[in-house]
PLY file of the C-alpha trace (Angstrom):
ply
format ascii 1.0
element vertex 358
property float x
property float y
property float z
element edge 357
property int vertex1
property int vertex2
end_header
-9.24 11.88 15.67
-12.83 10.80 15.27
-14.36 9.77 11.91
-16.04 12.37 10.13
-18.70 10.10 9.29
-18.99 6.99 11.72
-22.74 6.19 12.97
-23.35 3.01 15.16
-26.99 3.28 13.39
-25.21 3.25 9.82
-23.33 -0.02 10.33
-25.93 -2.14 12.68
-27.17 -4.32 9.92
-25.82 -4.83 6.04
-28.14 -5.71 3.52
-27.05 -7.96 0.56
-26.92 -5.24 -1.78
-24.17 -3.38 0.48
-21.61 -6.53 0.08
-19.18 -6.87 -2.37
-19.34 -9.74 -5.10
-16.37 -11.15 -4.00
-14.93 -14.67 -5.61
-12.63 -17.20 -3.99
-9.00 -16.24 -4.48
-6.96 -18.35 -2.33
-7.31 -21.69 -0.55
-5.58 -23.35 2.33
-5.18 -27.24 1.04
-4.79 -29.79 4.17
-3.70 -32.85 2.87
-5.38 -32.75 -0.40
-8.59 -31.26 1.07
-9.81 -27.65 0.94
-9.81 -26.39 4.34
-10.38 -22.78 4.21
-11.18 -20.38 1.13
-10.24 -16.72 1.14
-12.41 -15.01 -0.97
-11.88 -11.21 -2.61
-11.67 -9.30 -5.64
-8.86 -8.26 -8.08
-7.71 -6.72 -11.27
-4.61 -6.56 -13.58
-4.09 -3.75 -15.78
-1.78 -3.64 -19.08
0.69 -1.21 -19.63
-1.66 0.74 -21.99
-4.13 0.61 -18.96
-6.82 -1.90 -20.65
-8.24 -4.37 -18.24
-5.71 -7.34 -18.65
-7.70 -9.57 -15.85
-10.56 -9.28 -13.11
-11.88 -11.32 -10.29
-14.77 -10.66 -8.04
-15.66 -6.89 -7.95
-13.07 -5.11 -8.72
-14.88 -1.53 -9.08
-16.52 -2.00 -5.64
-15.33 0.82 -3.33
-13.05 -0.25 -0.83
-10.58 1.52 1.47
-6.70 0.61 0.31
-5.55 1.21 4.42
-1.64 1.92 4.12
-1.43 1.22 0.01
-2.22 4.71 0.13
1.19 6.24 1.27
2.69 6.17 -2.13
0.06 8.50 -2.96
0.06 10.84 -0.14
3.72 10.81 -0.42
3.60 12.25 -4.16
0.82 15.14 -2.74
3.84 15.88 -0.22
6.58 15.98 -2.90
4.47 18.01 -4.71
4.44 20.47 -1.40
7.95 21.10 -1.46
8.88 18.28 0.53
12.51 17.16 -0.42
14.24 14.19 1.53
17.03 11.84 0.94
15.81 8.95 -0.82
15.92 6.35 2.37
13.48 8.93 3.92
11.42 9.49 1.30
10.88 5.74 1.06
10.13 6.05 4.94
7.38 8.38 4.39
5.43 6.09 1.83
5.94 2.97 4.45
4.17 0.95 6.82
7.72 0.10 8.65
8.63 -2.74 11.11
9.97 -0.48 13.65
13.86 -1.46 13.49
16.44 1.02 14.72
16.87 2.31 11.15
13.07 2.81 10.74
13.15 4.85 14.34
15.79 6.80 13.36
14.59 7.61 9.83
11.48 9.09 11.51
13.81 11.21 14.03
15.97 12.24 11.06
12.86 13.63 9.22
11.70 15.63 12.05
15.31 16.92 12.95
15.60 18.11 9.34
12.74 20.16 9.59
13.23 21.48 13.36
10.41 19.55 14.56
10.39 16.62 17.96
8.33 13.43 18.00
5.78 15.49 20.15
4.62 16.98 17.17
3.56 13.84 15.66
-0.01 12.93 15.58
-0.48 9.36 14.53
-1.56 6.87 17.10
0.82 5.01 19.57
2.15 1.18 18.68
4.28 -1.49 19.53
6.99 -2.24 16.48
4.94 -3.98 13.48
7.67 -6.49 12.95
7.76 -9.64 14.81
11.71 -9.73 15.43
11.48 -5.93 15.83
8.81 -5.99 18.45
10.59 -8.56 20.54
13.60 -6.43 20.74
11.87 -3.60 21.63
10.30 -5.29 24.62
13.15 -6.85 25.87
14.72 -3.44 26.04
11.89 -2.21 28.30
10.14 -0.35 25.29
6.30 0.13 24.99
4.08 1.73 22.65
5.59 5.06 21.16
4.58 7.45 17.69
7.54 6.84 16.56
7.63 2.84 16.85
4.07 2.88 15.55
4.40 1.74 11.63
3.45 4.85 10.04
5.53 7.15 12.01
7.53 8.10 9.07
4.78 9.13 7.02
3.36 11.66 10.01
6.98 12.93 10.36
6.95 13.51 6.38
3.46 15.32 7.01
4.91 17.64 9.98
7.55 18.73 7.50
5.62 19.40 4.87
3.64 21.55 6.98
6.49 23.12 8.21
7.66 23.78 4.72
4.62 25.74 3.44
3.79 27.70 6.63
1.12 25.71 7.38
-0.11 24.56 10.68
1.27 21.71 11.95
-1.23 21.06 14.71
-4.22 19.61 13.36
-2.25 18.33 10.56
-5.13 15.43 10.22
-7.75 17.14 9.90
-9.60 16.82 6.65
-10.06 20.54 5.91
-6.11 20.98 6.75
-4.48 22.32 3.37
-2.19 19.28 3.57
-5.12 16.59 3.53
-6.95 18.76 0.73
-3.84 18.64 -0.87
-3.45 14.78 -0.48
-7.31 14.42 -1.32
-6.62 16.44 -4.64
-3.70 14.21 -5.49
-5.28 11.13 -4.69
-8.06 11.85 -7.25
-5.72 12.89 -9.92
-3.56 9.58 -9.88
-6.69 7.25 -9.32
-8.90 9.22 -11.92
-12.00 8.95 -9.63
-13.68 10.70 -6.49
-13.61 8.88 -3.38
-16.93 6.89 -2.66
-16.48 7.65 0.89
-14.18 9.00 3.61
-13.08 7.67 6.96
-10.03 7.84 9.48
-7.28 4.90 9.31
-5.83 3.34 11.91
-3.08 5.73 12.33
-5.58 8.88 11.91
-4.85 10.09 8.89
-8.26 10.55 6.36
-8.55 7.33 4.45
-10.62 7.58 1.07
-12.99 4.63 -0.29
-11.76 4.09 -3.95
-11.85 1.26 -6.21
-8.96 -1.22 -7.36
-9.03 -0.51 -10.53
-8.43 3.25 -9.77
-5.84 2.46 -6.83
-4.13 0.14 -9.97
-3.88 3.02 -12.22
-2.24 5.12 -9.80
0.49 2.70 -8.75
1.00 2.01 -12.68
1.47 5.79 -12.80
4.06 5.83 -10.37
5.91 2.81 -11.26
5.96 4.27 -14.77
7.09 7.59 -14.05
10.16 5.79 -12.04
11.27 4.11 -14.78
11.34 7.05 -17.19
13.33 8.71 -14.69
15.86 6.15 -14.14
16.51 5.88 -18.13
16.12 10.04 -18.74
18.52 10.75 -15.80
19.17 13.67 -18.41
15.87 15.40 -17.31
14.07 13.73 -20.13
10.26 12.66 -19.71
9.12 11.86 -16.42
12.36 12.55 -14.74
11.49 15.39 -12.20
8.07 14.46 -11.38
6.71 13.60 -7.77
5.62 10.45 -8.98
9.09 9.42 -10.07
10.50 10.73 -6.98
8.45 8.29 -5.07
8.73 5.27 -7.07
12.52 5.45 -7.58
12.97 6.06 -3.43
10.94 3.03 -3.15
12.72 0.92 -5.24
16.14 1.87 -4.02
15.23 1.05 -0.58
12.30 -1.48 -0.42
14.11 -2.25 3.38
12.43 0.82 4.48
9.07 0.72 2.71
8.67 -2.29 5.17
11.48 -4.45 6.43
13.45 -7.53 6.46
11.27 -10.71 5.82
8.35 -8.98 5.05
6.82 -9.87 1.61
6.58 -6.31 -0.01
10.69 -5.66 0.46
11.14 -9.00 -1.01
8.72 -8.70 -4.14
10.52 -5.21 -4.66
14.20 -6.90 -4.46
12.75 -9.86 -6.58
10.83 -7.60 -9.42
13.30 -4.79 -10.46
11.10 -1.74 -11.66
8.06 -2.85 -9.60
6.63 -0.04 -6.75
4.51 -2.65 -4.09
2.81 -1.32 -1.29
0.57 -3.48 1.06
-2.27 -2.33 3.60
-4.53 -3.91 6.14
-7.07 -5.76 5.82
-5.84 -7.96 2.80
-4.65 -5.08 0.61
-1.77 -5.56 -2.08
-0.98 -2.96 -4.66
2.17 -3.29 -7.38
2.80 -0.89 -10.09
5.16 -2.33 -12.95
7.94 -0.19 -15.06
6.00 -0.32 -17.55
2.72 1.03 -16.42
0.93 -2.13 -15.66
-0.54 -2.71 -12.46
-2.18 -5.33 -10.29
-4.46 -4.89 -7.35
-5.76 -7.39 -4.71
-8.41 -7.10 -1.67
-8.64 -9.91 0.54
-12.44 -9.73 1.67
-11.74 -11.21 5.08
-8.74 -9.29 5.79
-6.53 -12.32 5.72
-3.09 -11.00 5.38
-1.63 -14.56 4.00
-3.90 -14.82 1.10
-2.62 -11.73 -0.19
0.44 -12.33 -2.16
-0.87 -15.44 -3.58
-3.20 -13.93 -5.13
-0.88 -11.31 -6.01
1.50 -13.21 -7.65
-1.43 -14.86 -9.75
-2.02 -11.46 -11.02
1.60 -10.62 -11.95
1.52 -13.99 -13.73
-1.43 -12.96 -16.06
0.73 -9.71 -16.88
3.13 -11.90 -18.25
6.01 -11.54 -15.41
8.55 -14.28 -14.81
6.82 -15.62 -11.47
9.57 -18.44 -10.82
11.45 -15.88 -8.52
8.50 -15.63 -6.20
8.35 -19.03 -5.41
9.09 -18.20 -1.58
6.32 -15.53 -1.29
3.71 -17.10 -3.64
2.40 -19.82 -0.94
3.09 -20.48 2.42
2.77 -24.20 4.23
0.09 -25.37 5.88
1.44 -27.66 9.08
0.68 -30.76 11.00
2.78 -31.66 13.71
5.29 -29.04 12.89
5.59 -30.59 9.53
4.21 -29.40 5.88
0.83 -31.04 5.47
-0.65 -28.99 2.76
-0.09 -25.29 1.44
-2.22 -22.04 0.37
-2.38 -21.69 -3.12
-4.20 -19.19 -5.37
-7.12 -20.45 -7.03
-7.44 -19.86 -10.89
-9.60 -16.76 -10.29
-8.76 -15.01 -13.24
-11.37 -13.69 -15.83
-9.30 -12.62 -19.04
-12.02 -12.11 -21.25
-10.57 -9.07 -23.71
-11.40 -5.54 -22.57
-14.45 -4.28 -24.44
-15.55 -0.40 -24.79
-17.00 -0.63 -21.24
-13.93 -1.72 -19.46
-10.89 -0.81 -21.56
-8.46 2.21 -20.06
-10.04 1.92 -16.78
0 1
1 2
2 3
3 4
4 5
5 6
6 7
7 8
8 9
9 10
10 11
11 12
12 13
13 14
14 15
15 16
16 17
17 18
18 19
19 20
20 21
21 22
22 23
23 24
24 25
25 26
26 27
27 28
28 29
29 30
30 31
31 32
32 33
33 34
34 35
35 36
36 37
37 38
38 39
39 40
40 41
41 42
42 43
43 44
44 45
45 46
46 47
47 48
48 49
49 50
50 51
51 52
52 53
53 54
54 55
55 56
56 57
57 58
58 59
59 60
60 61
61 62
62 63
63 64
64 65
65 66
66 67
67 68
68 69
69 70
70 71
71 72
72 73
73 74
74 75
75 76
76 77
77 78
78 79
79 80
80 81
81 82
82 83
83 84
84 85
85 86
86 87
87 88
88 89
89 90
90 91
91 92
92 93
93 94
94 95
95 96
96 97
97 98
98 99
99 100
100 101
101 102
102 103
103 104
104 105
105 106
106 107
107 108
108 109
109 110
110 111
111 112
112 113
113 114
114 115
115 116
116 117
117 118
118 119
119 120
120 121
121 122
122 123
123 124
124 125
125 126
126 127
127 128
128 129
129 130
130 131
131 132
132 133
133 134
134 135
135 136
136 137
137 138
138 139
139 140
140 141
141 142
142 143
143 144
144 145
145 146
146 147
147 148
148 149
149 150
150 151
151 152
152 153
153 154
154 155
155 156
156 157
157 158
158 159
159 160
160 161
161 162
162 163
163 164
164 165
165 166
166 167
167 168
168 169
169 170
170 171
171 172
172 173
173 174
174 175
175 176
176 177
177 178
178 179
179 180
180 181
181 182
182 183
183 184
184 185
185 186
186 187
187 188
188 189
189 190
190 191
191 192
192 193
193 194
194 195
195 196
196 197
197 198
198 199
199 200
200 201
201 202
202 203
203 204
204 205
205 206
206 207
207 208
208 209
209 210
210 211
211 212
212 213
213 214
214 215
215 216
216 217
217 218
218 219
219 220
220 221
221 222
222 223
223 224
224 225
225 226
226 227
227 228
228 229
229 230
230 231
231 232
232 233
233 234
234 235
235 236
236 237
237 238
238 239
239 240
240 241
241 242
242 243
243 244
244 245
245 246
246 247
247 248
248 249
249 250
250 251
251 252
252 253
253 254
254 255
255 256
256 257
257 258
258 259
259 260
260 261
261 262
262 263
263 264
264 265
265 266
266 267
267 268
268 269
269 270
270 271
271 272
272 273
273 274
274 275
275 276
276 277
277 278
278 279
279 280
280 281
281 282
282 283
283 284
284 285
285 286
286 287
287 288
288 289
289 290
290 291
291 292
292 293
293 294
294 295
295 296
296 297
297 298
298 299
299 300
300 301
301 302
302 303
303 304
304 305
305 306
306 307
307 308
308 309
309 310
310 311
311 312
312 313
313 314
314 315
315 316
316 317
317 318
318 319
319 320
320 321
321 322
322 323
323 324
324 325
325 326
326 327
327 328
328 329
329 330
330 331
331 332
332 333
333 334
334 335
335 336
336 337
337 338
338 339
339 340
340 341
341 342
342 343
343 344
344 345
345 346
346 347
347 348
348 349
349 350
350 351
351 352
352 353
353 354
354 355
355 356
356 357
């Protein structure tokens, strides 16, 4: 659907005051010389919610893009969505478009008497390279089911059926589902959106801060940890946050896909809840309630994970297992001549009354 606020006049020119104050986060180094630099902002929250480290402008509003999906899934579970764990993980996914992902989307629809024609997301080829090539070899083209957000959209349509809400028009910001999502996002992040837009798949998109998004992911991961250790019905075991977090942890392959760094990260870091987003966004919540959030200013996806691993290091996470995703080779003539490296970007100034417990 068209953006509710877009105006070409509003985007014709941007003054310096409108630009976030990003800082260098990641550099591509070729034979010892810095060839390219990715700017951005980042924040790491400790388990108690205090600020452990920052870089750039973490309180500048930004669009989390698909990193919002776990929050949207929490809203749907609160509204009665009850799915097997693998399908709930798919509801929070930017999936690669494998057969398991496509079948999962159809399973969600079938369970609620829906069809692919009820989906309102955009059409696209599978997001994963191997999955896209396989799909094209079989004569496939862009569809709503292969689009990486189809699991979320199937879950949204299902939530409408469960509540007796209209399925048609479920993407409209005034729809009861999207009103619930907006309230849930505000609650989990602890802040009101600074702006509203439309994501690539058509869902309402909220401008938030890295601090607010980190807080939300810390809450989801902490709830999942409590549920895992209190499966007798103790604190946190029955919350929607716990359900979503556990589903993502148990089925990281459904959240992204094989060969994707988000899936790898959750496999390498037990208790973590991780989600990426277009335009260089990465969120990670930790079992103790800590969290890391990154926004790469130029949207460069390759810089997302090196910066994130640097933040996790600041939070005391053992990053040795992440060697395979913490950097990437720079090639020359088919051989490695350099690598992508995180800069020394962290500001670890102790929290003050102004920045503690964001």
